[in-house]
C-alpha positions in Angstrom: -28.3 -21.9 19.2 -25.6 -19.9 20.9 -23.9 -17.2 19.4 -20.9 -15.3 21.2 -20.1 -12.3 19.7 -17.6 -9.3 20.2 -19.0 -6.4 22.5 -18.5 -3.8 20.3 -20.3 -4.7 17.6 -23.4 -2.6 17.2 -27.0 -3.7 16.5 -25.6 -7.6 17.3 -28.8 -8.1 19.9 -31.0 -6.5 17.2 -30.0 -8.3 14.2 -28.8 -12.0 15.3 -30.9 -12.8 18.6 -33.6 -14.0 16.0 -31.1 -16.4 15.1 -30.4 -17.8 19.0 -29.0 -16.6 22.3 -26.4 -13.5 22.2 -23.3 -13.8 24.4 -21.5 -10.3 24.1 -17.5 -10.5 25.3 -14.7 -8.2 24.7 -13.3 -9.4 21.6 -9.4 -9.0 22.5 -10.0 -11.3 25.7 -11.9 -13.6 24.4 -10.5 -17.3 25.1 -11.2 -20.8 24.1 -13.4 -21.9 27.4 -15.5 -18.5 26.6 -17.0 -20.0 23.2 -16.6 -23.6 23.7 -20.3 -24.4 23.9 -21.1 -21.5 20.7 -22.5 -22.5 17.4 -21.0 -19.3 15.9 -18.5 -16.7 16.3 -18.6 -12.8 15.1 -15.4 -11.3 16.2 -13.6 -7.7 14.8 -10.2 -7.4 13.8 -8.5 -7.6 17.7 -9.9 -11.4 18.1 -7.5 -13.9 17.0 -9.5 -16.9 15.8 -6.8 -19.6 15.5 -6.9 -23.6 17.1 -5.7 -22.1 20.3 -9.2 -20.4 20.4 -11.3 -23.0 18.2 -10.2 -26.1 19.1 -12.9 -28.4 21.3 -15.3 -26.1 20.8 -18.6 -26.3 18.6 -18.3 -23.4 16.3 -19.2 -24.3 12.9 -19.1 -21.0 11.5 -16.8 -17.6 12.1 -17.6 -14.1 11.2 -15.6 -11.2 11.1 -17.5 -7.9 10.5 -14.1 -6.4 9.3 -12.4 -5.8 5.7 -8.9 -7.3 7.1 -9.1 -11.4 7.6 -4.8 -11.7 8.6 -6.7 -12.5 12.1 -8.6 -16.0 11.0 -6.1 -18.9 10.4 -7.8 -19.8 7.2 -6.3 -22.6 6.4 -7.5 -24.0 9.8 -10.8 -23.3 9.7 -11.2 -24.4 6.2 -9.7 -27.9 7.3 -12.1 -28.2 9.9 -15.1 -27.7 8.0 -15.7 -24.5 9.5 -17.4 -22.1 7.3 -15.9 -18.5 7.7 -17.0 -14.9 6.2 -15.4 -11.5 5.9 -17.2 -8.0 5.3 -15.3 -6.9 2.6 -15.5 -3.6 2.0 -18.0 -2.2 4.8 -15.9 0.8 5.9 -14.0 1.3 3.2 -16.0 5.0 2.7 -15.4 5.5 6.6 -11.3 5.2 5.7 -11.3 6.7 3.1 -13.3 9.8 4.5 -10.5 9.3 7.2 -7.7 10.4 4.6 -9.6 13.2 3.8 -10.5 14.5 6.7 -6.6 14.0 7.6 -5.3 15.9 5.1 -7.6 18.9 5.4 -6.2 19.0 9.0 -2.7 19.5 8.0 -4.3 21.8 5.2 -3.4 19.9 2.2 -5.1 20.2 -0.9 -4.5 16.9 -3.2 -5.9 18.2 -6.4 -2.5 19.9 -7.5 -0.4 17.0 -5.9 0.4 14.1 -7.3 -0.9 10.8 -4.8 0.5 7.9 -4.4 -1.8 4.7 -3.3 -0.1 1.2 -2.0 -3.0 -1.1 -1.9 -5.6 -0.5 -4.1 -8.6 -3.2 -3.2 -11.6 -2.1 -1.8 -10.3 0.7 0.1 -7.6 2.0 -2.0 -9.8 1.6 -4.9 -12.6 3.7 -3.7 -10.4 6.1 -2.9 -8.5 6.3 -6.4 -12.1 6.1 -8.2 -12.6 9.6 -5.8 -9.2 11.2 -6.4 -9.2 10.6 -10.5 -13.3 11.8 -10.3 -11.7 14.7 -9.1 -9.0 15.4 -11.8 -6.1 14.2 -9.1 -2.2 12.5 -11.0 -3.1 9.3 -9.0 0.0 6.7 -9.1 -0.9 2.9 -7.9 1.1 -0.2 -6.4 -0.5 -3.1 -6.0 0.7 -6.4 -7.8 -2.1 -8.0 -7.5 -3.8 -6.1 -10.2 -3.3 -5.5 -13.6 -3.1 -2.2 -16.3 -6.4 -3.5 -17.4 -7.7 -3.2 -13.9 -6.4 0.0 -12.7 -4.6 2.1 -15.6 -2.2 4.6 -13.1 -0.5 1.2 -12.2 3.1 1.9 -11.5 6.0 1.0 -9.4 6.4 1.2 -5.4 9.6 3.6 -6.4 7.3 5.8 -8.4 4.5 5.7 -5.5 7.0 6.5 -3.0 8.4 9.7 -5.1 4.9 11.1 -4.6 3.7 14.3 -2.5 1.3 12.1 -1.1 1.4 8.3 0.0 -1.8 6.8 1.2 -1.5 3.1 2.1 -4.2 0.4 2.4 -2.7 -3.2 2.2 -3.7 -6.0 4.3 -1.6 -7.6 6.0 0.6 -10.6 4.2 3.1 -12.4 5.5 3.2 -15.6 2.7 2.8 -15.7 -0.9 4.5 -14.3 -3.6 3.5 -10.7 -2.7 4.1 -10.5 1.5 3.1 -7.1 3.1 4.9 -7.2 6.3 7.7 -4.7 6.4 6.9 -3.6 2.9 7.9 -0.1 3.8 11.2 -0.2 5.5 14.2 2.0 5.7 15.1 1.9 2.3 11.7 2.8 1.2 11.2 5.7 3.6 15.0 7.1 3.0 12.9 7.6 -0.8 10.6 9.9 0.2 10.7 13.2 -1.2 11.2 16.4 1.4 7.9 17.5 2.6 6.0 14.0 1.5 2.8 13.1 3.8 2.2 9.5 4.6 -0.7 8.1 5.8 -1.7 4.4 7.1 -4.6 3.3 7.7 -4.3 -0.1 6.7 -2.1 -2.4 8.9 0.1 -1.3 11.1 3.3 -4.0 10.5 2.9 -2.9 6.8 5.2 -0.1 7.8 8.8 -0.9 9.7 7.8 1.0 12.8 10.7 1.3 14.3 12.5 2.1 11.2 10.4 5.1 10.7 10.9 6.2 14.0 14.3 6.5 13.1 13.8 8.7 10.3 11.5 10.8 11.9 14.2 11.5 14.4 16.7 12.6 11.7 13.8 14.0 9.3 11.5 17.0 10.5 10.2 17.8 6.9 7.8 14.3 6.4 4.6 14.6 7.3 3.1 11.4 8.9 -0.3 10.0 9.9 -0.4 6.9 11.4 -4.1 5.4 12.8 -2.3 1.7 12.8 0.4 0.5 14.2 3.2 -2.3 15.4 2.4 -3.6 17.4 -0.9 -3.0 18.8 -2.0 -2.0 21.7 1.0 -1.3 22.8 2.3 1.3 20.7 5.9 3.0 20.9 5.2 6.1 22.5 8.4 7.9 20.9 7.0 7.0 17.3 3.4 8.8 18.7 5.1 11.9 19.6 6.9 12.1 16.3 3.9 11.7 14.0 1.3 14.7 13.5 -1.4 12.8 13.5 -2.1 9.5 15.5 -5.1 7.6 16.3 -6.4 3.8 17.8 -6.9 2.1 14.7 -10.2 4.0 13.8 -10.2 4.9 10.7 -12.7 2.5 9.3 -14.7 3.1 12.7 -17.7 5.2 11.4 -21.0 4.0 13.0 -22.1 3.6 8.9 -19.0 1.3 8.4 -19.1 -0.9 11.8 -23.4 -1.0 10.8 -22.7 -2.4 7.2 -20.4 -4.7 8.5 -22.7 -6.2 11.7 -25.4 -6.6 8.3 -23.2 -8.5 6.1 -22.5 -11.0 8.6 -25.9 -11.5 9.7 -26.5 -12.2 6.1 -23.5 -14.4 5.8 -24.9 -16.6 9.2 -28.1 -16.8 7.8 -27.2 -17.8 4.3 -25.3 -20.7 6.5 -28.1 -21.8 8.2 -30.5 -21.3 5.3 -32.7 -18.6 7.3 -34.2 -15.7 5.5 -33.1 -12.4 7.0 -35.6 -11.0 9.3 -33.9 -7.4 9.7 -32.4 -4.4 7.7 -30.4 -1.6 8.3 -33.4 0.4 6.9 -35.5 -1.1 9.3 -33.5 -0.6 12.4 -31.5 2.9 11.9 -33.4 6.2 11.3 -31.8 8.4 8.9 -29.5 11.1 11.3 -31.3 14.4 12.8 -30.0 17.2 12.6 -27.9 16.8 9.6 -27.9 20.4 8.2 -24.7 21.9 7.3 -23.9 25.6 6.7 -20.5 27.8 5.8 -19.9 30.7 7.5 -20.6 33.7 5.3 -16.4 35.1 5.5 -15.6 31.9 3.5 -15.2 32.6 -0.2 -17.6 30.1 -1.8 -16.7 30.7 -5.2 -13.2 30.7 -5.7 -11.9 28.4 -2.6 -14.0 24.9 -2.7 -11.2 23.6 -0.5 -11.5 25.9 2.5 -15.2 24.8 2.1 -14.3 21.4 2.1 -12.4 21.5 5.2 -15.1 23.9 7.0 -17.7 20.9 5.9 -15.4 18.1 7.0 -14.2 19.6 10.4 -18.0 19.8 11.2 -18.9 16.2 10.4 -15.3 14.5 11.5 -12.9 16.5 13.6 -10.3 14.1 13.7 -8.0 16.1 15.9 -10.0 14.8 18.4 -9.1 11.4 17.6 -5.6 12.4 17.8 -5.9 14.6 21.4 -7.8 11.3 23.2 -4.3 9.2 21.9 -2.1 11.8 23.2 -4.0 12.5 26.3 -3.6 8.4 27.2 -0.1 8.5 26.4 0.6 11.3 29.0 -1.5 9.3 31.6 0.8 6.2 30.9 3.6 8.3 31.4 2.6 9.5 34.8 1.8 6.3 36.0 -1.9 6.8 35.9 -3.1 4.2 33.0 -2.3 1.1 31.3 -1.7 2.1 27.8 -2.7 -1.2 26.0 -6.3 -1.0 28.1 -6.7 2.2 27.5 -6.1 2.1 23.7 -9.0 -0.4 23.6 -10.7 1.6 25.8 -10.7 4.2 23.4 -11.9 1.8 20.4 -14.5 0.7 22.5 -15.8 3.9 23.7 -15.3 5.5 20.2 -17.9 8.5 19.9 -20.6 7.7 16.9 -19.0 9.4 13.6 -21.7 9.2 10.4 -20.6 9.8 7.0 -20.5 12.5 4.8 -24.0 11.2 2.8 -25.9 11.7 5.9 -25.4 15.5 5.8 -27.5 18.1 3.7 -25.3 20.8 2.8 -26.7 24.3 1.8 -24.4 26.5 0.1 -25.3 29.6 -2.2 -23.3 31.2 -5.0 -21.4 27.5 -6.0 -20.6 26.6 -9.1 -22.7 23.5 -10.3 -18.8 21.9 -10.7 -18.0 22.7 -7.4 -21.1 20.8 -6.0 -19.8 17.9 -8.4 -16.9 18.4 -6.6 -18.8 18.0 -2.9 -21.0 15.0 -4.1 -18.0 13.0 -5.1 -16.5 13.1 -1.4 -20.1 12.2 -0.5 -22.1 15.1 0.6 -25.0 15.9 -0.5 -25.8 19.8 -1.8 -29.5 21.1 -1.3 
């Protein structure tokens, strides 16, 4: 059995090698010739899995180690008897932690604000649950849900009127609720003064040209973009206007990627009617050097947000992601880099980021309520 896999998928050899011969290739550059004699194809979101890639191949299983599936031609796969599987929820926690890290970096305390979420599936739904557990006033827009499923559903106008809006929608171009350019010029003009807009779902859900035009005339908006239209050749003008920019890595925590690998491994085993032989518990040891402490000059009792900012920066310095992307843009403008190649390179060589739950926090004189607040974020207080 031959398995072709994106080279950026972690532990792909450790998980899949007992099932067959594994060939690792750059995901965005995969061609029909690369997979012609493959039996299984394991990808991420940068690989367009469509007739152009699959016609004439032996592929009978396609797995994407991602939440999103807009890069898969599902109708073609179904019509040709090719089983496919995704990894829903695998990196939801990673994306939620990206949102918290962005807010901490921008010094925005989310507790007293009105918080809007567009798209309440695996990622947006997890963010919603955590915000509610922290007592935040949340409004959600998701036409695929009912009030029985989410008591805080609201119109998109109500969500756009919030202080912070975080977007987590898949890219949908057909059906009753397409998300392509869901947020255009009209919607962007509705944002209140000083509003924070975060998109770490899919880039084309926001009309990027309209966003650039709005930012050229409004300096009050605080925009964080992890996803762009298009990728990897994003608008460098737009990057210059946003407060934080990153190369589609919100879901790139090491833990999230590992979850995706394991989920697709299990799906392929099920397809082959083989009992799984490997697991993350066996392959990944606990994180070493995972103890976190806070400087003595921080008021532990009266400023939990200050504590969270300090802890978050120790675990995930989101400003470094932004700096790397801007450095690439500067190199491109100077003629010393090809931006699209560099964008993919930043993803391929992304530093190993571990999620909050891997760390143990040592704090003195902290209330039980604040300890619980930290635990909602994922930290383990000892």
